[in-house]
LOKESE-399497 format. One record per residue: residue in three letters; x, y, z of N, C-alpha, C in turn; residue number from 0; chain. Coordinates in Angstrom, 2 decimals. Example, Ala and Ser with C-alpha at 12.3 -4.5 7.8 and 13.67 -1.06 7.14 Angstrom:
2
  code       nu       nv       nw      cau      cav      caw       cu       cv       cw  pos  unit
   ALA    13.19    -5.69     7.80    12.30    -4.50     7.80    13.20    -3.30     7.80    0     A
   SER    12.85    -2.25     7.08    13.67    -1.06     7.14    12.90     0.03     7.87    1     A
This chain:
264
  code       nu       nv       nw      cau      cav      caw       cu       cv       cw  pos  unit
   MET    50.42    95.95    21.02    51.13    97.01    22.17    50.41    97.72    22.72    0     A
   ALA    49.66    98.38    22.72    48.84    99.19    23.63    48.83    99.02    24.91    1     A
   GLY    49.22    98.03    25.41    49.56    97.62    26.82    51.07    98.13    27.00    2     A
   ASN    51.57    97.39    26.00    53.17    98.17    26.60    53.44   100.04    26.48    3     A
   SER    52.41   100.62    25.75    52.99   101.55    25.90    52.89   102.91    27.58    4     A
   GLU    52.60   101.92    28.03    52.85   102.70    29.66    54.45   102.47    29.97    5     A
   PHE    54.63   101.56    29.40    56.53   101.00    29.80    57.54   101.84    29.14    6     A
   GLU    58.40   102.34    29.55    60.25   102.46    28.99    60.87   101.75    29.32    7     A
   LEU    61.80   101.20    28.26    62.26   100.78    27.46    64.10   101.85    28.04    8     A
   VAL    64.62   100.55    28.99    65.99   100.92    29.85    66.70   101.13    28.45    9     A
   GLN    67.68   102.09    28.91    68.69   102.72    28.11    70.36   102.58    28.88   10     A
   GLU    69.81   102.66    29.54    71.19   102.48    30.68    72.03   101.38    30.47   11     A
   GLN    73.35   101.10    30.78    73.93   100.05    30.52    74.81   100.36    32.38   12     A
   GLY    75.82    99.57    32.53    76.47    98.95    34.05    75.87    99.25    34.90   13     A
   TRP    76.69    99.93    35.69    75.87   100.24    36.65    74.74   101.54    36.71   14     A
   ARG    74.41   102.01    36.00    73.08   102.91    35.69    72.16   102.41    34.59   15     A
   ARG    72.11   101.23    34.64    70.83   100.00    34.37    69.97   100.16    35.08   16     A
   GLY    68.84   100.81    35.08    67.55   100.85    35.87    67.31   102.29    36.74   17     A
   LEU    68.42   102.81    36.24    68.47   103.93    37.90    67.62   105.14    37.39   18     A
   ARG    66.98   105.60    36.36    66.23   106.25    36.35    64.35   106.01    36.64   19     A
   ASN    64.38   105.11    36.33    63.14   104.57    36.16    63.17   104.02    37.82   20     A
   LEU    64.37   103.45    38.47    63.76   103.62    40.22    64.11   104.96    40.77   21     A
   MET    65.11   105.60    40.45    64.65   107.24    41.19    63.49   107.72    40.45   22     A
   ARG    63.31   107.59    39.31    61.35   108.50    39.08    60.70   107.73    40.04   23     A
   GLN    60.37   106.06    40.86    60.14   105.73    41.32    60.66   106.48    43.25   24     A
   GLY    61.33   106.50    43.13    61.83   106.32    44.22    61.82   108.00    44.86   25     A
   PHE    61.56   109.37    43.91    61.05   110.72    44.20    59.80   110.95    44.33   26     A
   ALA    58.72   109.94    44.01    57.22   109.62    43.72    56.83   109.71    44.66   27     A
   GLY    57.67   108.86    45.65    57.39   108.16    46.65    57.21   109.58    47.68   28     A
   TRP    58.16   110.38    47.35    58.28   111.79    48.27    57.34   112.40    47.81   29     A
   TRP    57.17   112.58    46.41    56.88   114.39    45.82    55.42   114.01    45.01   30     A
   LYS    54.90   112.43    44.74    53.80   112.81    44.29    52.69   111.90    45.36   31     A
   THR    53.02   111.90    46.62    52.14   111.46    47.81    52.03   112.51    48.54   32     A
   SER    51.27   112.14    49.77    51.01   113.43    50.96    52.30   113.28    51.47   33     A
   SER    53.33   112.22    51.77    54.26   112.30    52.48    55.57   113.38    52.22   34     A
   TRP    55.31   114.48    51.82    56.22   115.44    51.75    55.28   116.89    52.80   35     A
   TRP    54.06   117.06    52.22    52.96   117.78    52.79    53.30   117.33    54.44   36     A
   VAL    52.46   115.89    54.55    52.47   115.15    55.89    53.90   115.29    57.10   37     A
   GLN    54.87   115.51    56.27    56.18   115.74    57.06    56.35   117.20    57.35   38     A
   THR    56.35   117.77    56.29    57.10   119.03    56.35    56.06   119.88    57.59   39     A
   LEU    54.42   119.17    57.75    53.41   120.08    58.74    53.78   119.36    59.87   40     A
   ILE    54.78   117.87    59.70    54.77   117.72    61.51    55.98   118.34    62.01   41     A
   TRP    56.73   118.36    60.94    58.38   119.12    61.64    57.87   120.76    61.73   42     A
   ALA    57.28   121.04    60.90    57.11   122.82    61.20    56.58   123.20    62.29   43     A
   GLY    55.48   122.00    62.25    54.00   122.62    63.77    55.04   121.99    64.90   44     A
   ILE    56.05   120.97    65.11    56.77   120.33    66.21    57.26   121.75    66.64   45     A
   ILE    58.42   122.09    65.57    59.76   122.82    66.03    59.31   124.21    66.14   46     A
   ASN    58.30   124.70    65.13    57.91   126.46    65.55    56.75   126.62    66.12   47     A
   PHE    56.16   125.04    66.77    55.19   125.76    68.05    56.00   126.20    69.00   48     A
   ILE    56.68   124.91    69.77    57.23   125.38    70.76    58.40   126.04    70.74   49     A
   LEU    58.77   126.79    69.12    59.33   127.95    69.64    58.68   129.08    69.13   50     A
   ALA    57.93   129.30    69.24    56.95   130.13    69.05    56.61   130.25    70.64   51     A
   GLY    55.60   129.22    70.84    55.98   129.39    72.63    56.79   130.04    73.16   52     A
   VAL    57.89   129.96    72.89    59.02   130.18    74.25    59.38   132.09    73.51   53     A
   LEU    59.20   131.94    72.27    59.76   133.19    71.93    59.26   134.46    72.27   54     A
   TRP    57.62   133.94    72.20    56.67   135.25    72.47    55.99   134.86    73.64   55     A
   SER    56.39   134.14    74.77    55.82   133.55    75.66    55.51   135.17    76.57   56     A
   ALA    54.66   135.06    77.27    55.04   136.34    78.64    55.72   137.14    79.27   57     A
   GLN    56.48   136.26    79.62    57.27   136.31    80.45    58.72   137.05    80.17   58     A
   GLY    58.93   136.34    78.44    59.51   137.24    77.71    60.68   135.89    77.54   59     A
   PHE    61.81   136.06    76.60    62.78   135.34    76.56    63.93   135.39    76.43   60     A
   ASP    65.13   134.88    76.82    66.38   135.77    76.41    66.80   135.34    74.61   61     A
   VAL    67.00   136.62    73.87    67.15   136.28    72.40    68.34   135.46    72.30   62     A
   GLN    69.20   135.56    73.00    70.59   135.22    72.93    70.76   133.97    73.22   63     A
   GLU    69.83   133.14    73.37    69.84   131.39    73.90    68.70   131.13    72.54   64     A
   ALA    68.00   131.88    71.88    67.38   131.45    71.20    68.07   130.37    70.32   65     A
   LEU    68.91   130.82    69.31    69.40   130.13    68.76    69.59   128.65    69.04   66     A
   SER    69.96   128.63    70.12    70.60   127.19    71.09    68.79   126.26    71.12   67     A
   PHE    68.08   127.07    71.39    67.29   126.51    71.54    66.41   125.38    70.55   68     A
   TYR    66.49   126.27    69.56    66.00   126.11    68.13    66.71   124.87    68.05   69     A
   ALA    67.93   124.88    68.44    68.95   123.55    67.64    68.76   122.56    67.79   70     A
   ILE    68.01   122.26    69.37    67.83   120.93    70.24    66.86   120.57    69.46   71     A
   PHE    65.66   121.84    69.45    64.31   120.76    68.87    64.58   120.57    67.20   72     A
   ALA    65.13   121.30    66.24    65.71   121.15    65.27    67.10   120.09    65.20   73     A
   GLY    67.35   120.06    65.52    69.02   118.74    65.51    68.60   117.80    66.61   74     A
   LEU    67.86   117.41    67.28    68.01   116.25    68.19    66.58   115.00    67.33   75     A
   PHE    65.71   115.78    67.26    64.48   114.72    66.78    64.15   114.59    65.77   76     A
   PRO    64.50   115.10    64.76    64.29   115.32    63.53    65.16   113.26    63.10   77     A
   PRO    66.65   112.99    63.16    67.43   112.30    63.28    66.72   110.97    63.43   78     A
   ILE    65.76   110.46    64.86    65.30   109.53    64.92    63.96   109.42    63.93   79     A
   ALA    63.27   110.30    63.23    61.59   110.03    62.63    62.90   109.04    61.04   80     A
   VAL    64.15   109.76    60.71    64.64   109.62    59.72    65.12   108.15    59.66   81     A
   ILE    65.45   107.57    61.34    65.72   105.90    61.45    64.90   105.09    61.25   82     A
   ILE    63.84   105.90    61.73    62.29   105.58    61.77    62.15   104.87    60.07   83     A
   ILE    62.46   105.97    59.44    61.87   105.96    57.61    62.26   105.09    57.22   84     A
   MET    64.05   104.80    57.91    64.67   104.37    56.75    65.20   102.81    57.60   85     A
   GLN    64.47   102.16    58.47    64.85   100.93    58.92    64.27   100.12    57.55   86     A
   ASP    63.23   100.01    57.05    62.73    99.52    56.27    62.82    99.36    54.95   87     A
   VAL    63.41   100.28    54.36    63.90   101.02    52.81    64.67    99.46    52.35   88     A
   VAL    65.69    98.44    53.03    66.34    97.70    52.22    65.47    96.03    53.17   89     A
   VAL    65.96    96.27    54.06    65.30    95.12    55.00    64.61    94.43    54.61   90     A
   GLY    63.30    95.72    54.14    62.38    95.19    54.02    61.79    94.09    53.47   91     A
   GLU    62.82    94.91    52.22    62.61    94.84    50.57    63.24    93.14    50.18   92     A
   LYS    64.30    93.48    51.48    65.10    91.86    51.04    64.38    90.93    51.71   93     A
   LEU    63.40    91.18    52.80    63.02    90.14    53.53    61.63    89.54    52.35   94     A
   SER    60.78    90.80    52.40    59.49    90.67    51.27    59.62    89.60    50.12   95     A
   GLY    60.95    89.51    49.51    61.35    89.47    47.87    60.88    90.57    46.89   96     A
   THR    61.35    91.78    47.39    60.65    92.83    46.04    62.07    93.09    46.02   97     A
   ALA    63.05    92.74    46.65    64.55    92.71    45.93    64.77    92.70    44.91   98     A
   ALA    64.73    91.09    45.13    64.94    90.08    44.24    64.44    90.60    42.70   99     A
   TRP    63.28    90.67    42.64    62.08    90.64    41.79    62.44    92.13    41.29  100     A
   VAL    62.77    93.14    41.76    63.17    94.33    41.12    64.45    94.24    40.39  101     A
   LEU    65.64    93.54    40.90    66.89    93.26    40.05    66.78    92.01    39.20  102     A
   SER    65.88    91.45    39.24    65.93    90.14    38.03    65.39    90.90    36.44  103     A
   LYS    65.13    92.19    36.87    64.61    93.42    36.00    65.91    94.06    35.50  104     A
   PRO    65.59    94.11    34.33    66.98    95.16    33.97    67.59    96.32    34.99  105     A
   ALA    68.37    96.18    36.14    68.10    96.90    37.10    69.71    96.71    37.32  106     A
   SER    70.61    97.28    38.20    71.83    96.63    38.79    71.79    96.65    40.15  107     A
   ARG    72.72    96.58    40.78    72.43    96.47    42.55    72.56    98.34    42.83  108     A
   THR    73.76    99.07    42.03    74.02   100.10    42.55    72.81   100.54    42.28  109     A
   ALA    72.08   100.95    41.24    71.12   101.99    41.20    69.64   101.42    42.27  110     A
   PHE    69.93   100.09    42.47    68.95    99.48    43.57    68.95   100.19    44.69  111     A
   ILE    70.04   100.69    45.12    70.85   101.68    46.31    70.26   102.83    46.36  112     A
   LEU    71.23   103.21    44.99    70.81   104.62    45.26    70.00   105.20    45.26  113     A
   SER    68.78   104.75    43.85    67.49   104.70    44.29    66.50   105.33    45.67  114     A
   LYS    67.74   104.42    46.40    67.39   104.39    48.27    67.63   105.73    48.64  115     A
   LEU    68.72   106.48    48.53    69.90   106.84    49.25    69.21   108.34    48.77  116     A
   ALA    69.72   108.44    47.19    69.74   110.07    47.03    67.45   110.80    47.38  117     A
   PRO    66.34   109.76    46.95    64.97   110.56    47.16    64.95   110.47    48.26  118     A
   ASN    65.55   109.73    49.50    65.31   109.80    50.97    65.89   111.35    51.23  119     A
   ALA    66.99   110.94    50.94    68.28   112.16    51.57    67.71   113.65    51.32  120     A
   VAL    67.20   113.75    50.02    66.54   114.67    49.44    64.90   115.35    50.15  121     A
   GLY    64.30   114.02    50.50    63.11   114.35    50.71    63.07   114.67    52.20  122     A
   VAL    64.26   114.28    53.35    64.24   114.72    54.60    65.30   115.75    54.94  123     A
   ALA    65.94   116.09    54.06    66.44   117.78    53.76    65.03   118.64    53.72  124     A
   ALA    64.58   118.33    52.78    63.39   119.58    52.41    62.64   119.54    53.58  125     A
   THR    61.76   118.91    54.36    61.26   118.24    54.60    61.14   118.64    56.14  126     A
   MET    62.30   118.51    56.01    63.00   117.74    58.19    63.87   119.32    58.31  127     A
   VAL    64.28   120.31    57.47    65.09   120.65    57.41    64.98   122.06    57.15  128     A
   PHE    64.54   122.00    55.71    64.78   123.68    54.80    63.30   124.28    55.22  129     A
   PHE    62.02   123.33    54.90    60.95   124.56    54.99    60.57   124.68    56.29  130     A
   PRO    60.47   123.68    57.60    60.55   124.04    58.12    61.58   125.27    58.72  131     A
   GLY    62.68   125.33    58.90    64.03   125.69    58.62    63.22   127.94    58.35  132     A
   LEU    63.10   127.78    57.08    62.56   128.72    57.15    61.84   129.71    57.70  133     A
   LEU    60.65   128.75    57.64    59.80   129.63    59.30    60.15   129.86    60.61  134     A
   ALA    60.76   129.24    60.91    62.09   129.13    62.01    63.01   130.23    62.05  135     A
   PHE    63.30   130.74    60.75    63.98   132.00    60.67    63.70   132.86    60.62  136     A
   VAL    62.39   133.04    60.19    61.43   134.07    60.23    60.53   134.57    61.90  137     A
   GLN    60.70   133.75    62.02    59.95   133.80    64.27    61.34   134.19    64.35  138     A
   LEU    62.37   133.77    64.34    63.78   134.42    65.17    64.19   135.78    64.81  139     A
   MET    64.45   135.81    63.31    64.61   137.40    62.84    63.82   138.53    63.60  140     A
   LEU    62.10   138.27    63.67    61.20   138.86    64.23    61.75   138.81    65.92  141     A
   ALA    61.61   138.25    66.36    62.03   137.80    67.78    63.63   138.42    68.26  142     A
   GLY    64.29   138.93    67.03    65.53   139.56    67.58    66.88   138.72    68.08  143     A
   ALA    66.57   137.59    67.45    67.55   136.36    67.58    69.19   136.88    67.17  144     A
   PRO    70.28   136.52    67.90    71.51   137.22    67.18    71.92   136.21    65.59  145     A
   ILE    70.97   136.18    64.79    71.66   135.58    63.59    72.43   137.04    62.74  146     A
   ALA    73.53   136.31    62.06    74.42   137.42    61.81    73.69   137.60    60.15  147     A
   SER    73.64   136.24    59.66    72.78   136.72    58.13    71.82   135.66    57.35  148     A
   PRO    71.32   135.92    56.64    70.70   134.80    56.30    71.75   134.07    55.50  149     A
   LEU    72.91   134.22    54.70    73.69   132.47    54.06    74.03   132.24    55.77  150     A
   HIS    74.41   133.14    56.87    74.73   132.37    57.97    74.02   130.42    58.44  151     A
   PHE    72.64   131.49    58.67    71.59   130.32    58.93    71.61   129.76    57.96  152     A
   LEU    71.34   129.65    56.58    71.81   128.12    55.18    72.48   127.51    55.70  153     A
   VAL    74.24   128.22    55.82    75.05   127.57    56.48    74.46   126.59    57.77  154     A
   GLY    74.07   126.61    58.11    73.88   126.32    59.90    72.43   124.78    59.25  155     A
   LEU    71.61   125.54    58.56    70.72   124.20    58.34    71.37   123.60    57.45  156     A
   GLY    72.52   123.79    56.26    73.36   122.66    55.43    73.79   121.50    56.66  157     A
   ILE    73.73   121.93    57.84    74.91   121.34    58.98    73.82   120.87    59.83  158     A
   PHE    72.62   120.90    59.85    71.62   119.80    60.18    71.21   119.06    59.36  159     A
   VAL    71.57   119.46    57.70    71.31   118.29    57.09    72.16   117.19    57.48  160     A
   LEU    73.17   117.25    56.83    74.52   116.55    57.50    74.29   115.46    58.27  161     A
   ASN    73.73   116.03    59.81    73.30   114.97    60.68    72.31   114.42    60.81  162     A
   LEU    71.14   115.22    59.75    70.35   113.62    59.04    70.52   112.69    58.35  163     A
   TRP    71.38   113.32    57.43    71.85   112.33    56.16    73.06   111.08    57.23  164     A
   PHE    73.96   111.55    57.95    74.32   110.54    59.21    73.70   109.72    59.47  165     A
   TYR    72.54   110.07    60.00    71.89   108.58    60.79    71.06   108.14    59.14  166     A
   LEU    70.59   108.99    58.14    70.02   107.85    57.03    70.84   106.70    56.35  167     A
   THR    72.16   107.14    56.54    73.24   106.62    55.42    73.75   105.16    56.73  168     A
   LEU    74.40   105.57    57.85    73.64   104.76    59.04    73.09   103.85    59.02  169     A
   THR    71.81   104.18    58.88    70.24   103.08    59.09    70.65   102.83    57.51  170     A
   LEU    70.36   102.91    56.25    70.38   102.30    55.07    71.52   101.50    55.25  171     A
   MET    72.82   101.66    55.90    74.05   100.44    55.74    73.54    99.35    56.20  172     A
   LEU    73.23    99.26    57.72    73.08    98.34    58.55    71.87    97.18    57.70  173     A
   GLY    70.70    97.86    56.95    69.63    97.49    56.26    70.52    96.32    55.45  174     A
   VAL    71.31    96.79    54.77    72.10    96.03    53.71    72.90    95.09    54.20  175     A
   LEU    73.46    95.10    55.49    74.14    94.38    56.36    73.75    93.23    57.29  176     A
   THR    72.83    93.30    57.11    72.13    92.74    57.99    69.99    92.30    57.83  177     A
   ASN    69.80    91.16    57.83    68.06    91.18    57.86    67.29    91.38    58.96  178     A
   SER    68.22    92.01    60.23    67.14    91.85    61.19    66.91    93.61    61.49  179     A
   ARG    65.57    93.43    61.42    64.72    94.73    61.78    65.66    95.64    63.22  180     A
   ALA    65.65    94.85    63.95    65.51    94.85    65.27    67.13    96.23    65.57  181     A
   ALA    67.86    95.60    64.32    69.50    95.39    64.67    69.47    96.88    63.59  182     A
   VAL    68.51    96.90    62.77    69.04    98.31    62.33    67.66    99.40    62.75  183     A
   ILE    67.17    99.35    63.84    66.73    99.97    64.11    67.57   100.75    65.31  184     A
   ALA    67.83    99.97    65.87    68.33    99.46    67.36    69.50   100.32    67.36  185     A
   ILE    70.38   100.17    66.68    71.70   100.57    66.96    72.05   102.28    66.26  186     A
   PRO    71.21   102.55    65.69    71.43   104.02    65.25    70.37   104.93    66.09  187     A
   MET    69.73   104.21    67.04    68.81   104.94    68.29    70.01   104.75    69.35  188     A
   ALA    70.73   103.56    69.10    71.32   103.89    71.03    72.57   104.61    70.68  189     A
   PHE    72.75   104.77    69.39    73.78   106.05    69.31    73.53   107.11    69.66  190     A
   ALA    72.48   107.67    68.64    71.50   108.81    68.59    71.15   109.29    69.77  191     A
   PHE    71.54   108.43    71.53    70.74   109.16    73.19    71.92   108.20    73.49  192     A
   GLY    72.66   107.76    73.14    73.65   107.95    73.47    75.08   108.25    73.73  193     A
   GLN    75.09   109.11    72.85    76.53   109.95    72.71    76.48   110.92    73.68  194     A
   GLN    75.80   111.54    74.76    76.10   112.38    75.93    76.66   111.28    77.15  195     A
   TYR    76.47   109.41    76.82    77.01   108.64    77.62    78.77   108.98    77.36  196     A
   LEU    79.09   108.60    76.07    80.25   108.69    75.71    81.09   109.86    75.85  197     A
   LEU    80.51   111.49    75.76    80.89   112.57    75.75    81.38   112.60    77.49  198     A
   GLY    80.83   111.98    78.03    81.14   112.03    79.69    82.37   110.90    80.15  199     A
   MET    82.33   110.22    79.54    83.86   109.12    79.64    84.98   109.83    79.03  200     A
   ALA    84.53   110.37    77.76    85.85   110.66    76.52    85.43   112.16    76.19  201     A
   PRO    85.62   113.32    76.96    85.45   114.32    76.49    85.86   114.85    75.19  202     A
   VAL    87.32   114.09    74.87    87.87   114.70    73.66    86.44   113.85    72.64  203     A
   LEU    85.85   113.34    72.90    84.98   112.67    71.40    84.30   113.94    70.96  204     A
   ARG    84.12   115.00    71.51    83.51   116.24    71.63    84.02   116.84    70.10  205     A
   HIS    85.09   116.96    69.62    85.90   116.98    68.51    85.15   115.72    66.88  206     A
   PHE    84.03   115.15    67.76    84.03   114.14    66.48    82.94   113.57    66.59  207     A
   LEU    82.04   113.51    67.59    80.18   113.37    67.79    79.45   114.16    67.14  208     A
   PRO    78.47   113.78    66.57    77.41   114.95    65.59    76.91   115.36    66.85  209     A
   TRP    76.87   114.82    67.88    76.44   115.60    69.29    75.42   116.84    69.71  210     A
   THR    77.27   117.32    69.05    77.68   118.46    69.12    77.38   119.36    68.37  211     A
   LEU    77.11   119.18    67.21    76.17   119.74    66.53    75.07   121.00    66.93  212     A
   SER    74.32   119.94    67.75    73.15   120.69    68.07    72.97   121.35    69.82  213     A
   LEU    74.36   120.40    70.91    73.79   120.75    72.03    75.81   120.66    72.46  214     A
   PRO    75.80   121.99    73.20    76.60   122.71    74.01    77.41   121.32    74.08  215     A
   PRO    79.50   121.41    74.20    79.44   120.29    74.74    80.49   120.62    75.92  216     A
   GLY    79.99   121.25    76.65    80.54   121.95    78.41    80.98   122.95    77.98  217     A
   GLU    80.20   124.01    79.52    80.69   125.25    79.28    81.86   126.02    79.14  218     A
   ALA    82.68   124.81    79.22    84.16   125.37    78.96    84.60   125.82    77.24  219     A
   PHE    83.68   124.91    76.66    84.37   124.52    75.36    83.14   125.60    74.16  220     A
   GLY    81.65   126.50    75.05    81.00   127.95    74.45    79.44   126.74    74.03  221     A
   GLY    79.20   127.58    73.18    77.87   126.20    72.42    78.22   125.60    71.68  222     A
   ALA    76.96   124.94    70.88    76.93   124.01    70.08    77.10   124.53    68.95  223     A
   ILE    77.42   123.32    67.66    78.62   124.59    66.06    77.19   124.84    65.60  224     A
   VAL    76.30   124.64    65.78    74.90   124.85    64.47    75.02   126.51    64.67  225     A
   PRO    74.11   127.16    66.23    74.15   128.10    66.71    74.92   128.69    66.85  226     A
   SER    75.98   128.56    66.57    77.51   129.38    66.69    77.67   129.86    65.26  227     A
   VAL    77.43   128.74    64.07    77.68   128.97    63.02    76.64   130.03    62.24  228     A
   MET    75.50   130.69    63.40    73.68   130.85    62.63    74.75   132.21    63.08  229     A
   ALA    75.11   132.30    64.32    75.20   133.84    64.65    76.25   134.18    64.44  230     A
   GLY    77.20   133.96    63.34    78.15   134.15    63.11    79.29   134.04    64.06  231     A
   VAL    79.91   133.39    64.47    80.34   133.00    65.55    81.39   131.85    65.41  232     A
   VAL    82.62   131.35    65.43    83.62   130.35    64.79    82.92   129.46    65.99  233     A
   PRO    82.81   127.92    65.55    82.69   126.87    66.49    84.13   126.83    67.33  234     A
   PHE    83.67   125.72    68.71    84.76   125.56    69.33    85.31   124.66    68.38  235     A
   SER    85.17   123.89    67.64    85.37   122.99    66.89    84.48   122.35    65.93  236     A
   TRP    85.81   122.68    64.40    84.55   121.70    62.83    84.75   120.42    63.23  237     A
   GLY    85.57   119.49    64.13    85.62   117.75    63.66    84.30   117.29    63.34  238     A
   PRO    83.21   117.57    64.35    81.87   117.11    64.27    81.99   117.15    62.54  239     A
   VAL    81.77   118.23    61.94    81.11   118.45    60.87    82.05   117.21    59.83  240     A
   ILE    83.24   117.46    59.75    84.08   116.66    59.28    84.01   115.21    59.06  241     A
   PHE    83.52   115.36    60.22    83.95   113.05    60.86    82.88   113.13    60.32  242     A
   VAL    81.21   113.81    60.71    80.31   113.74    59.50    79.98   112.98    58.50  243     A
   SER    80.90   114.52    57.96    80.55   114.28    56.21    81.37   112.75    55.81  244     A
   VAL    82.54   112.33    56.89    83.07   111.68    56.34    82.51   110.16    55.86  245     A
   CYS    81.76   110.58    57.65    80.95   108.99    57.93    80.13   108.76    56.84  246     A
   ILE    79.57   109.74    56.70    77.93   109.55    55.46    78.79   109.35    53.87  247     A
   ILE    80.21   109.38    53.61    80.06   108.93    52.59    81.01   107.78    52.64  248     A
   VAL    81.72   107.24    53.68    81.74   105.83    54.46    81.18   105.16    54.13  249     A
   PHE    79.85   105.22    54.61    78.30   104.43    54.85    77.74   104.59    53.93  250     A
   SER    77.57   105.12    52.95    76.73   105.20    51.20    78.43   104.26    50.67  251     A
   VAL    79.56   104.27    50.75    79.84   103.26    49.84    80.25   102.14    50.14  252     A
   VAL    79.84   101.67    51.43    79.78   100.58    51.88    78.59   100.15    51.97  253     A
   SER    77.61   100.44    51.95    75.96   100.04    50.87    76.26    99.49    49.77  254     A
   LEU    76.84   100.56    48.56    76.72    99.91    47.65    77.86    99.25    47.48  255     A
   TRP    78.66    98.85    47.93    80.20    97.66    48.31    79.36    96.16    48.18  256     A
   ARG    79.08    96.11    49.93    78.03    95.31    50.80    76.99    94.50    49.46  257     A
   PHE    76.12    95.77    49.11    74.93    94.96    48.42    75.80    94.16    47.08  258     A
   GLN    76.73    94.71    46.76    76.83    93.91    45.33    76.97    92.50    45.32  259     A
   ASP    77.06    91.74    46.26    77.60    90.29    46.55    76.82    89.47    47.41  260     A
   GLN    75.15    90.08    47.67    74.60    89.48    48.87    73.52    88.27    47.61  261     A
   GLU    73.46    87.73    48.67    72.25    87.24    47.92    70.99    87.17    48.90  262     A
   LEU    69.80    87.51    48.19    68.36    87.73    47.61    67.46    86.67    47.87  263     A
C-alpha cells in the first residue's frame, strides 16, 4: 500500500476522466520547470532590449511610432516560437506511443487534448505577452509614447494573446489531423509569413488576416490594430480580431472532435 501512496484515484467520469491529473501534469511542465522563466527572459530580453535601444538612442525616436515598433516585435516573432513549441505536442506523442499509453489509463481523449491546449495557452500568454508587456509598458510610458491608459494597453496585450492562440490552436489541430511533423510546422509557418503576399493579391483580406493585428494594412487605412487600440484610437477594422477569435474556437473544436475516433 505504501507504494501506491503517491497515486491519486481518478474520480471524474465521462469526458472529464483523468482531466485533473493531465492538467496538473501540463501546468507543471510550464510552472514547475525552467520553461516559464526561460521563455520570459527570452521574450522580455528580445522585445525590450531592442525597444530600449531605439527609444533611448542618442539620435532620439519619434514616440508616435513607438507603439507601432513595439507591435512589430511583440506580434510577429512570438507566434513562430509558439508553432515550434506546439509542433510535437500531439503528433510526437502519437508517433512515440505515449498518447496510446496515456489513453490506456483512465483518461478520456477530450481530457488529453484539453491538457495540451489549456496549459500551453496560459503558458505562452503569460511568458510571451504579459510578462514582457509589463516591462515594455514601463519603457513606453517613460519615453512618452501615446498610450491612452493602462487599460488600453492591457486590451492590446489581450489581442496579442489571441494572435498567439490562433497559431497555437492551428498547430494543435494539424497535429491531430496528421502524423507528419513537416506538415504540422510548415503549414503554420507558411501562413505566418505568407499573409503579406495574400494581402497584396487581395487587399480585402486586411479585414480578416491576423497580419494586420501588428502591421499596418497600408497607408490608406492607417496603423495596425494593436497600436491603435493602445493609443485609444478606433482601429481601421475589428474584423481580424473577430476572425482570429472564431478560428481559435473552430480549431479547438476540430481538434477535440477529430481526436475522438483516431487510431493510435
